VODOKE-565204 format. One record per residue (C-alpha): residue in three letters; x, y, z; residue number from 1. Coordinates in steps of 0.001 Angstrom, whole numbers. Last residue first. Layout:
<rs>
<aa ALA; u X; v Y; w Z; i NUM> .
...
</rs>
This chain:
<rs>
<aa LYS; u 9722; v -35700; w -9848; i 402> .
<aa ARG; u 6286; v -37161; w -9755; i 401> .
<aa ILE; u 6415; v -37944; w -5652; i 400> .
<aa GLN; u 7483; v -34117; w -5765; i 399> .
<aa ASN; u 4740; v -33069; w -8180; i 398> .
<aa MET; u 2170; v -35167; w -5624; i 397> .
<aa VAL; u 3233; v -33215; w -2283; i 396> .
<aa ASN; u 2522; v -29650; w -3945; i 395> .
<aa LYS; u -438; v -30793; w -5080; i 394> .
<aa TRP; u -1708; v -32768; w -2183; i 393> .
<aa ALA; u -853; v -29612; w -299; i 392> .
<aa ASN; u -2441; v -27421; w -2249; i 391> .
<aa ILE; u -5883; v -29282; w -1592; i 390> .
<aa ILE; u -5550; v -28745; w 2011; i 389> .
<aa GLU; u -5269; v -25267; w 1750; i 388> .
<aa GLN; u -7981; v -25395; w -525; i 387> .
<aa VAL; u -9669; v -26406; w 1596; i 386> .
<aa ASP; u -9185; v -24037; w 5007; i 385> .
<aa ARG; u -8237; v -25836; w 7968; i 384> .
<aa ARG; u -9436; v -27521; w 11000; i 383> .
<aa LEU; u -12924; v -27930; w 9169; i 382> .
<aa LEU; u -10979; v -31451; w 7570; i 381> .
<aa SER; u -10272; v -32984; w 11007; i 380> .
<aa GLU; u -14395; v -33061; w 11207; i 379> .
<aa ASN; u -14441; v -36631; w 9369; i 378> .
<aa VAL; u -12840; v -38093; w 5706; i 377> .
<aa ALA; u -11804; v -41229; w 5510; i 376> .
<aa PHE; u -9702; v -42493; w 2031; i 375> .
<aa ARG; u -9554; v -46005; w 2169; i 374> .
<aa MET; u -6547; v -47289; w 413; i 373> .
<aa THR; u -5298; v -48454; w -3193; i 372> .
<aa ASP; u -1278; v -48538; w -3804; i 371> .
<aa ASN; u -1259; v -52036; w -3904; i 370> .
<aa GLU; u -725; v -52230; w -534; i 369> .
<aa GLY; u -2055; v -48978; w 1970; i 368> .
<aa SER; u -980; v -46256; w 2734; i 367> .
<aa ARG; u -3147; v -44323; w 5916; i 366> .
<aa LEU; u -3456; v -40998; w 5235; i 365> .
<aa ARG; u -2518; v -37903; w 8115; i 364> .
<aa ILE; u -1854; v -34644; w 6994; i 363> .
<aa ASN; u 392; v -32347; w 9208; i 362> .
<aa TYR; u 2041; v -30885; w 6413; i 361> .
<aa GLU; u 5231; v -31441; w 5650; i 360> .
<aa GLU; u 5902; v -34726; w 7599; i 359> .
<aa TYR; u 2728; v -35872; w 7070; i 358> .
<aa LEU; u 2033; v -34932; w 3627; i 357> .
<aa LYS; u 5695; v -36768; w 2916; i 356> .
<aa LYS; u 5158; v -39324; w 4885; i 355> .
<aa ALA; u 1186; v -40702; w 3261; i 354> .
<aa LEU; u 2787; v -40160; w -643; i 353> .
<aa GLU; u 5722; v -42493; w -153; i 352> .
<aa ALA; u 3936; v -45069; w 1709; i 351> .
<aa SER; u 1504; v -44937; w -1009; i 350> .
<aa SER; u 4192; v -44627; w -3756; i 349> .
<aa ILE; u 3323; v -43570; w -7073; i 348> .
<aa ASN; u 4296; v -44683; w -10023; i 347> .
<aa THR; u 1265; v -47365; w -10414; i 346> .
<aa ALA; u -854; v -44764; w -10356; i 345> .
<aa LEU; u -2981; v -44555; w -6741; i 344> .
<aa LYS; u -6586; v -45150; w -5727; i 343> .
<aa LEU; u -8158; v -43510; w -3351; i 342> .
<aa MET; u -11526; v -46007; w -1874; i 341> .
<aa TYR; u -14371; v -43603; w -106; i 340> .
<aa ILE; u -15474; v -43487; w 3385; i 339> .
<aa ASN; u -17433; v -40814; w 4991; i 338> .
<aa THR; u -20831; v -42303; w 3983; i 337> .
<aa GLY; u -21375; v -44567; w 1140; i 336> .
<aa ASN; u -24520; v -46148; w -681; i 335> .
<aa ASP; u -22028; v -46936; w -2946; i 334> .
<aa ILE; u -18926; v -46204; w -2732; i 333> .
<aa SER; u -17139; v -43473; w -3880; i 332> .
<aa SER; u -14467; v -43170; w -5842; i 331> .
<aa ILE; u -10861; v -41051; w -5242; i 330> .
<aa SER; u -8027; v -41333; w -8353; i 329> .
<aa ILE; u -5103; v -39659; w -8172; i 328> .
<aa GLY; u -2313; v -39969; w -10278; i 327> .
<aa ASP; u -2764; v -36618; w -12120; i 326> .
<aa ILE; u -4348; v -34046; w -9906; i 325> .
<aa LYS; u -8099; v -33097; w -10610; i 324> .
<aa ASN; u -9384; v -36370; w -8459; i 323> .
<aa LEU; u -8223; v -33865; w -5795; i 322> .
<aa GLU; u -10465; v -30962; w -6584; i 321> .
<aa ASP; u -13614; v -32939; w -6940; i 320> .
<aa ILE; u -12756; v -34214; w -3646; i 319> .
<aa LEU; u -11691; v -31441; w -1746; i 318> .
<aa ARG; u -15158; v -30115; w -2854; i 317> .
<aa LYS; u -16261; v -33048; w -1802; i 316> .
<aa ALA; u -15321; v -33503; w 1248; i 315> .
<aa THR; u -16160; v -29392; w 1985; i 314> .
<aa VAL; u -20015; v -29957; w 1426; i 313> .
<aa VAL; u -20146; v -33402; w 3774; i 312> .
<aa VAL; u -17985; v -32080; w 6893; i 311> .
<aa GLN; u -20152; v -29257; w 6760; i 310> .
<aa ASP; u -23115; v -31351; w 7076; i 309> .
<aa LEU; u -20913; v -33053; w 9582; i 308> .
<aa ARG; u -20429; v -29719; w 11247; i 307> .
<aa GLU; u -24603; v -28928; w 11163; i 306> .
<aa THR; u -25406; v -32685; w 13010; i 305> .
<aa LEU; u -22589; v -32190; w 15869; i 304> .
<aa GLY; u -23648; v -28596; w 17292; i 303> .
<aa GLU; u -23271; v -29764; w 20265; i 302> .
<aa LEU; u -22241; v -33345; w 20123; i 301> .
<aa TYR; u -18690; v -32733; w 20770; i 300> .
<aa HIS; u -19321; v -31356; w 23676; i 299> .
<aa LEU; u -21483; v -33904; w 25308; i 298> .
<aa ALA; u -18654; v -36683; w 24217; i 297> .
<aa ILE; u -16291; v -34938; w 25926; i 296> .
<aa ALA; u -18354; v -34449; w 29313; i 295> .
<aa THR; u -19525; v -38429; w 29089; i 294> .
<aa ASN; u -16140; v -40013; w 28721; i 293> .
<aa ASN; u -14209; v -38031; w 31758; i 292> .
<aa TRP; u -17818; v -38588; w 33246; i 291> .
<aa ASN; u -18291; v -41681; w 33788; i 290> .
<aa GLN; u -17287; v -42329; w 37447; i 289> .
<aa PHE; u -17615; v -45949; w 39727; i 288> .
<aa THR; u -17592; v -48055; w 37293; i 287> .
<aa THR; u -20132; v -51180; w 36455; i 286> .
<aa GLY; u -19353; v -53190; w 33809; i 285> .
<aa GLY; u -18809; v -56492; w 35916; i 284> .
<aa LEU; u -21513; v -58101; w 33497; i 283> .
<aa ILE; u -24017; v -58823; w 36223; i 282> .
<aa LYS; u -23661; v -54884; w 37130; i 281> .
<aa ILE; u -24213; v -53949; w 33716; i 280> .
<aa GLN; u -27494; v -56821; w 33981; i 279> .
<aa HIS; u -28795; v -54686; w 36889; i 278> .
<aa SER; u -28179; v -51048; w 35556; i 277> .
<aa LEU; u -30406; v -52340; w 32396; i 276> .
<aa GLN; u -32984; v -53116; w 33407; i 275> .
<aa ASP; u -34537; v -49573; w 33263; i 274> .
<aa ILE; u -33318; v -49838; w 29611; i 273> .
<aa VAL; u -35725; v -52301; w 28066; i 272> .
<aa ALA; u -39426; v -51413; w 29869; i 271> .
<aa ALA; u -38197; v -47202; w 29543; i 270> .
<aa ASP; u -38532; v -48243; w 25668; i 269> .
<aa GLY; u -35577; v -47733; w 24113; i 268> .
<aa CYS; u -31794; v -46692; w 23669; i 267> .
<aa LEU; u -28303; v -47416; w 24413; i 266> .
<aa MET; u -25321; v -44825; w 24993; i 265> .
<aa ALA; u -21771; v -45942; w 24643; i 264> .
<aa GLY; u -18737; v -45644; w 26330; i 263> .
<aa GLY; u -15063; v -44731; w 25068; i 262> .
<aa ASN; u -11800; v -42532; w 25219; i 261> .
<aa ALA; u -14475; v -39720; w 24081; i 260> .
<aa ASN; u -14012; v -38048; w 20559; i 259> .
<aa LEU; u -17834; v -37847; w 19652; i 258> .
<aa TYR; u -17087; v -39375; w 15906; i 257> .
<aa LYS; u -16353; v -42741; w 16631; i 256> .
<aa TYR; u -15938; v -42774; w 20677; i 255> .
<aa LEU; u -19577; v -42643; w 22230; i 254> .
<aa SER; u -20754; v -45100; w 20161; i 253> .
<aa VAL; u -24649; v -45629; w 19685; i 252> .
<aa TYR; u -26435; v -48521; w 20029; i 251> .
<aa VAL; u -30476; v -47696; w 19229; i 250> .
<aa THR; u -33493; v -50736; w 20400; i 249> .
<aa ASP; u -37429; v -51089; w 19611; i 248> .
<aa PHE; u -35941; v -49655; w 15591; i 247> .
<aa TYR; u -37724; v -47809; w 13208; i 246> .
<aa SER; u -38391; v -44554; w 14741; i 245> .
<aa ALA; u -34304; v -44421; w 15057; i 244> .
<aa TYR; u -33689; v -44346; w 11837; i 243> .
<aa GLU; u -36471; v -41256; w 11720; i 242> .
<aa LYS; u -34675; v -39768; w 15104; i 241> .
<aa LEU; u -30829; v -40217; w 13522; i 240> .
<aa SER; u -32462; v -37760; w 10906; i 239> .
<aa VAL; u -32739; v -39328; w 7238; i 238> .
<aa ASN; u -30631; v -36595; w 5125; i 237> .
<aa THR; u -28603; v -39463; w 3924; i 236> .
<aa PHE; u -24306; v -38838; w 4275; i 235> .
<aa ALA; u -24991; v -36540; w 7187; i 234> .
<aa SER; u -27599; v -39396; w 8881; i 233> .
<aa ALA; u -25544; v -42242; w 7864; i 232> .
<aa LEU; u -22552; v -40275; w 9765; i 231> .
<aa HIS; u -24514; v -39577; w 12625; i 230> .
<aa ILE; u -25650; v -44223; w 12941; i 229> .
<aa ARG; u -21638; v -44403; w 13283; i 228> .
<aa ALA; u -22216; v -47041; w 16054; i 227> .
<aa GLY; u -25896; v -47682; w 14749; i 226> .
<aa ASP; u -26260; v -50863; w 15948; i 225> .
<aa LEU; u -30059; v -50964; w 15938; i 224> .
<aa HIS; u -32717; v -53429; w 17592; i 223> .
<aa MET; u -35537; v -55092; w 16124; i 222> .
<aa LYS; u -38308; v -57098; w 18063; i 221> .
<aa PHE; u -40046; v -59510; w 15993; i 220> .
<aa GLY; u -43440; v -60036; w 15703; i 219> .
<aa ASN; u -44664; v -60644; w 12544; i 218> .
<aa LYS; u -46301; v -57888; w 11458; i 217> .
<aa LYS; u -43835; v -55576; w 13172; i 216> .
<aa CYS; u -40738; v -57455; w 11733; i 215> .
<aa TYR; u -42058; v -56916; w 8296; i 214> .
<aa ALA; u -42665; v -53465; w 8794; i 213> .
<aa SER; u -38957; v -53097; w 10289; i 212> .
<aa VAL; u -37828; v -54892; w 7437; i 211> .
<aa GLU; u -39570; v -52678; w 4441; i 210> .
<aa LYS; u -38989; v -49471; w 5814; i 209> .
<aa ILE; u -35058; v -50396; w 6982; i 208> .
<aa THR; u -34736; v -50967; w 2777; i 207> .
<aa GLU; u -36267; v -47971; w 1992; i 206> .
<aa ILE; u -34363; v -46234; w 4625; i 205> .
<aa PRO; u -31528; v -47535; w 2281; i 204> .
<aa VAL; u -28432; v -49539; w 4447; i 203> .
<aa ALA; u -25651; v -47239; w 4677; i 202> .
<aa THR; u -22037; v -48198; w 4241; i 201> .
<aa GLY; u -19227; v -47521; w 5600; i 200> .
<aa ASN; u -16523; v -49586; w 4496; i 199> .
<aa ALA; u -18089; v -52558; w 4211; i 198> .
<aa ARG; u -16861; v -54567; w 7078; i 197> .
<aa ARG; u -17876; v -50992; w 9166; i 196> .
<aa ILE; u -21545; v -50825; w 8393; i 195> .
<aa PRO; u -23672; v -47659; w 8907; i 194> .
<aa ASN; u -25861; v -49111; w 9830; i 193> .
<aa GLU; u -26384; v -52072; w 11442; i 192> .
<aa ILE; u -29777; v -54021; w 11809; i 191> .
<aa VAL; u -30754; v -57066; w 14376; i 190> .
<aa VAL; u -33760; v -59192; w 13992; i 189> .
<aa THR; u -34791; v -59847; w 17554; i 188> .
<aa GLY; u -37187; v -62407; w 18599; i 187> .
<aa LEU; u -37205; v -66416; w 16946; i 186> .
<aa GLY; u -38252; v -68687; w 19246; i 185> .
<aa SER; u -37300; v -72473; w 19390; i 184> .
<aa ARG; u -38739; v -74966; w 17595; i 183> .
<aa PHE; u -37914; v -79031; w 18209; i 182> .
<aa VAL; u -37925; v -79941; w 14441; i 181> .
<aa GLU; u -35719; v -77212; w 12980; i 180> .
<aa ASN; u -35474; v -77355; w 9058; i 179> .
<aa LYS; u -38924; v -75239; w 7686; i 178> .
<aa ASP; u -38945; v -72974; w 10497; i 177> .
<aa ILE; u -35360; v -72040; w 10114; i 176> .
<aa TYR; u -35634; v -71991; w 6424; i 175> .
<aa LYS; u -38271; v -69693; w 6700; i 174> .
<aa VAL; u -36967; v -67125; w 8890; i 173> .
<aa THR; u -34350; v -67021; w 6665; i 172> .
<aa ASN; u -35639; v -66987; w 3445; i 171> .
<aa LYS; u -37738; v -64100; w 4694; i 170> .
<aa LEU; u -34585; v -61925; w 6252; i 169> .
<aa ASP; u -33204; v -62553; w 2620; i 168> .
<aa GLU; u -35885; v -61142; w 1397; i 167> .
<aa LEU; u -36257; v -58234; w 3574; i 166> .
<aa GLN; u -32624; v -56887; w 2334; i 165> .
<aa PHE; u -29637; v -57969; w 3827; i 164> .
<aa TYR; u -26797; v -55716; w 4051; i 163> .
<aa PRO; u -23335; v -55067; w 2438; i 162> .
<aa LYS; u -23185; v -59017; w 513; i 161> .
<aa ASP; u -21460; v -61603; w 871; i 160> .
<aa LYS; u -23999; v -63432; w 3114; i 159> .
<aa GLY; u -27426; v -61884; w 3602; i 158> .
<aa THR; u -28093; v -63440; w 6909; i 157> .
<aa PRO; u -26931; v -64935; w 10194; i 156> .
<aa VAL; u -28010; v -66450; w 12829; i 155> .
<aa LEU; u -27117; v -66034; w 16296; i 154> .
<aa ARG; u -28072; v -68286; w 18889; i 153> .
<aa LEU; u -28323; v -66648; w 22307; i 152> .
<aa ARG; u -27121; v -68262; w 25851; i 151> .
<aa HIS; u -26596; v -65133; w 26979; i 150> .
<aa VAL; u -22276; v -65199; w 27580; i 149> .
<aa SER; u -21388; v -67806; w 25508; i 148> .
<aa GLN; u -23469; v -67627; w 22560; i 147> .
<aa SER; u -24358; v -63996; w 22503; i 146> .
<aa ALA; u -20618; v -63412; w 23681; i 145> .
<aa ASP; u -19151; v -65333; w 20743; i 144> .
<aa ALA; u -16283; v -63154; w 20672; i 143> .
<aa GLU; u -18490; v -59531; w 19777; i 142> .
<aa ASP; u -16205; v -58603; w 16361; i 141> .
<aa ARG; u -17933; v -60960; w 13278; i 140> .
<aa PHE; u -21345; v -61603; w 14967; i 139> .
<aa VAL; u -21979; v -58329; w 16651; i 138> .
<aa HIS; u -20159; v -56803; w 14084; i 137> .
<aa SER; u -22270; v -57812; w 11306; i 136> .
<aa ASN; u -21074; v -59421; w 8445; i 135> .
<aa ASP; u -23349; v -62057; w 8105; i 134> .
<aa PRO; u -26169; v -59496; w 9779; i 133> .
<aa VAL; u -27981; v -60592; w 12069; i 132> .
<aa ILE; u -30853; v -63063; w 12997; i 131> .
<aa VAL; u -31740; v -63353; w 16563; i 130> .
<aa LYS; u -32531; v -67537; w 18118; i 129> .
<aa THR; u -33177; v -67903; w 21691; i 128> .
<aa ASN; u -36474; v -66040; w 22977; i 127> .
<aa ASN; u -37674; v -66262; w 26142; i 126> .
<aa GLY; u -37205; v -62479; w 26395; i 125> .
<aa ASN; u -35565; v -61018; w 22785; i 124> .
<aa LEU; u -35214; v -58292; w 23525; i 123> .
<aa LEU; u -33449; v -57957; w 27171; i 122> .
<aa LYS; u -30988; v -60101; w 24994; i 121> .
<aa ILE; u -30392; v -58272; w 22014; i 120> .
<aa ALA; u -30263; v -54977; w 24069; i 119> .
<aa LEU; u -27820; v -56487; w 26697; i 118> .
<aa GLN; u -25320; v -57850; w 23693; i 117> .
<aa ASN; u -25529; v -54477; w 21506; i 116> .
<aa ALA; u -24779; v -52074; w 24724; i 115> .
<aa MET; u -21894; v -54429; w 25948; i 114> .
<aa THR; u -20420; v -54410; w 22385; i 113> .
<aa GLY; u -20669; v -50611; w 22224; i 112> .
<aa THR; u -18212; v -50747; w 25567; i 111> .
<aa PRO; u -18993; v -48680; w 28678; i 110> .
<aa LEU; u -22736; v -48323; w 28980; i 109> .
<aa TYR; u -24986; v -45034; w 29476; i 108> .
<aa MET; u -28169; v -45244; w 29453; i 107> .
<aa ALA; u -30979; v -43633; w 27615; i 106> .
<aa LYS; u -34989; v -43449; w 28069; i 105> .
<aa GLU; u -38184; v -42871; w 26028; i 104> .
<aa LYS; u -36987; v -43025; w 23319; i 103> .
<aa GLY; u -37167; v -39626; w 20261; i 102> .
<aa THR; u -33650; v -40918; w 19496; i 101> .
<aa LEU; u -32420; v -37227; w 20015; i 100> .
<aa LYS; u -34207; v -36801; w 22999; i 99> .
<aa ALA; u -33212; v -39376; w 24599; i 98> .
<aa PHE; u -29615; v -39334; w 23587; i 97> .
<aa GLU; u -30063; v -35434; w 24960; i 96> .
<aa GLU; u -31271; v -36886; w 28196; i 95> .
<aa GLU; u -28676; v -39940; w 28693; i 94> .
<aa LEU; u -25888; v -37174; w 27837; i 93> .
<aa GLN; u -26994; v -34907; w 30432; i 92> .
<aa LYS; u -27274; v -37918; w 33238; i 91> .
<aa THR; u -23792; v -38491; w 32336; i 90> .
<aa SER; u -22945; v -35180; w 32350; i 89> .
<aa GLY; u -24210; v -34945; w 36109; i 88> .
<aa GLY; u -25866; v -37127; w 37826; i 87> .
<aa ASN; u -26610; v -40698; w 38073; i 86> .
<aa GLY; u -23877; v -43677; w 36114; i 85> .
<aa TYR; u -22240; v -44837; w 39248; i 84> .
<aa PHE; u -21897; v -41613; w 41086; i 83> .
<aa ASP; u -21200; v -38803; w 38468; i 82> .
<aa HIS; u -19456; v -35950; w 38461; i 81> .
<aa GLU; u -20374; v -32227; w 37717; i 80> .
<aa LEU; u -18095; v -30097; w 35655; i 79> .
<aa PRO; u -17812; v -26480; w 35908; i 78> .
<aa LYS; u -18879; v -24690; w 33119; i 77> .
<aa ARG; u -16918; v -22763; w 30836; i 76> .
<aa GLN; u -13235; v -23298; w 32648; i 75> .
<aa ASP; u -14933; v -27100; w 33086; i 74> .
<aa ILE; u -14800; v -26983; w 28970; i 73> .
<aa ASP; u -12252; v -25762; w 28803; i 72> .
<aa THR; u -9949; v -27960; w 31082; i 71> .
<aa LEU; u -11920; v -31021; w 29551; i 70> .
<aa VAL; u -11047; v -29609; w 26010; i 69> .
<aa GLU; u -7255; v -29646; w 27283; i 68> .
<aa LEU; u -7517; v -33021; w 28891; i 67> .
<aa TYR; u -8178; v -34604; w 25670; i 66> .
<aa GLN; u -5759; v -32596; w 23684; i 65> .
<aa ARG; u -2942; v -33321; w 25834; i 64> .
<aa PRO; u -4209; v -37388; w 25553; i 63> .
<aa SER; u -4118; v -37025; w 22114; i 62> .
<aa LEU; u -7913; v -36883; w 20121; i 61> .
<aa GLU; u -8459; v -38646; w 16803; i 60> .
<aa LEU; u -10774; v -35954; w 15506; i 59> .
<aa GLY; u -12777; v -38628; w 14167; i 58> .
<aa ASP; u -14249; v -41454; w 11463; i 57> .
<aa TYR; u -10789; v -42446; w 11265; i 56> .
<aa ILE; u -7770; v -42580; w 8684; i 55> .
<aa PHE; u -7582; v -39161; w 6628; i 54> .
<aa ASN; u -7065; v -37302; w 9163; i 53> .
<aa VAL; u -5654; v -33117; w 9187; i 52> .
<aa ALA; u -3457; v -31947; w 12110; i 51> .
<aa THR; u -4036; v -28672; w 13382; i 50> .
<aa GLU; u -4533; v -29375; w 16824; i 49> .
<aa ALA; u -2524; v -31963; w 16590; i 48> .
<aa ASN; u 687; v -29541; w 15969; i 47> .
<aa LYS; u 3144; v -32386; w 16150; i 46> .
<aa ALA; u 1854; v -35823; w 17148; i 45> .
<aa THR; u 4206; v -37312; w 19521; i 44> .
<aa ASP; u 1095; v -38323; w 21857; i 43> .
<aa THR; u -490; v -39664; w 18569; i 42> .
<aa ASN; u 1575; v -43155; w 18952; i 41> .
<aa ASN; u 883; v -44533; w 15629; i 40> .
<aa ASN; u -401; v -47276; w 13379; i 39> .
<aa GLU; u -2753; v -45967; w 11328; i 38> .
<aa SER; u 586; v -44965; w 9131; i 37> .
<aa TRP; u 2099; v -40962; w 9200; i 36> .
<aa PRO; u 2579; v -41473; w 12645; i 35> .
<aa MET; u 6124; v -40164; w 13288; i 34> .
<aa ALA; u 8859; v -42773; w 13845; i 33> .
<aa HIS; u 10649; v -41465; w 10612; i 32> .
<aa MET; u 11046; v -38013; w 12504; i 31> .
<aa ALA; u 11808; v -39290; w 15605; i 30> .
<aa ALA; u 15102; v -40955; w 13916; i 29> .
<aa THR; u 15848; v -37454; w 12035; i 28> .
<aa PRO; u 15816; v -35764; w 16140; i 27> .
<aa LEU; u 13355; v -33172; w 16720; i 26> .
<aa LEU; u 13331; v -29227; w 16829; i 25> .
<aa PHE; u 14013; v -28574; w 12907; i 24> .
<aa PRO; u 10574; v -31179; w 12298; i 23> .
<aa VAL; u 8588; v -28334; w 14304; i 22> .
<aa THR; u 9745; v -24841; w 12976; i 21> .
<aa SER; u 7007; v -24489; w 10496; i 20> .
<aa ILE; u 4170; v -25972; w 12382; i 19> .
<aa GLY; u 1627; v -23182; w 13172; i 18> .
<aa CYS; u -899; v -23918; w 10865; i 17> .
<aa LYS; u -419; v -20525; w 8813; i 16> .
<aa LYS; u 3235; v -20983; w 8998; i 15> .
<aa LEU; u 3488; v -24343; w 8083; i 14> .
<aa PHE; u 1383; v -23231; w 4853; i 13> .
<aa ASN; u 3775; v -20668; w 3859; i 12> .
<aa ARG; u 6823; v -22652; w 4131; i 11> .
<aa ARG; u 5163; v -25176; w 1865; i 10> .
<aa ASN; u 4292; v -22267; w -724; i 9> .
<aa ASN; u 7462; v -21266; w -350; i 8> .
<aa GLU; u 9123; v -25099; w -1045; i 7> .
<aa GLU; u 7257; v -24777; w -3772; i 6> .
<aa ILE; u 8097; v -21675; w -5431; i 5> .
<aa THR; u 11911; v -22685; w -4854; i 4> .
<aa ASN; u 10963; v -26088; w -6496; i 3> .
<aa LYS; u 9682; v -24084; w -9471; i 2> .
<aa MET; u 12221; v -21400; w -10075; i 1> .
</rs>
């Protein structure tokens, strides 16, 4: 009887999601190749518009979905192309980001790495040193661009910490001043918020205020790598404009949760932003048209704050309920944002859980080693009723424990 009830529940769930017949249309080999892990081809995802993922910061649009969204945007108001970044949705997006951050201007760049690197280069002027967080994207993930391309020396601080504090910064400055015979200037201090390598940890606003006050007093410029800053804002209740007010320049990604295929926005004073076009051209980053990215980002930017606020509320209810299931423990991270840690009982296989959630309920989970994994929440939570998602987890856990 119990098996019959669980099967009926599963079929009702699938019927509501419109995917009840899909498994019967795919050969067995294809089903085993479906994307329940992070290594997948989203083009083959079944009914992607109803998919819930606990892997990414955003919706993870398939190529078909991306085209459908662009078509919908165009049908409501015909898309206008830009010309080398001028006009159309690119101009509109730049204007919106200038307003959101409270900065004089904003400009589209093809990548976040270029946005970070050019911000640092232009802020630093004739100075040669930049202080960066030890675990930052600028220091660890940008192929030594500051050194090899821009002739800047990155000085890391806050080693083995999620983020550096004012005392760390002061000590690093003192170390530089004391130990270098041929002194060259320190021009810029970088903060990343939230921090990718610290599972989305947000830098406390009080820490940012302290560092900002110190930098202004000592004549240092400040750059914010805010690739995922909207997520920090949603989970800390600090507005994007307030975060941005403590920095000279702010970079925001267009593909983390704004669901574009790529691109970045760099916001700041006109004196800095007006220099970007020439710098982008020098680095070979000038592209003929960018509307396909900026139109998508502009579309998802509208109402983003309200939707992310809803994600925060929905995630709390979901996690509270999932933690009641025997064998599941989901814990938050200190100063965390949208990433939690999911730990399973030793008798539960994360790979099996991820496989069944995907195959039976179109829910995607990154399976991990030692049955512990990252559990990220995003807008895909809003695609379905939260109780249905909870029931799916309960049903799969009941199957696995048998």
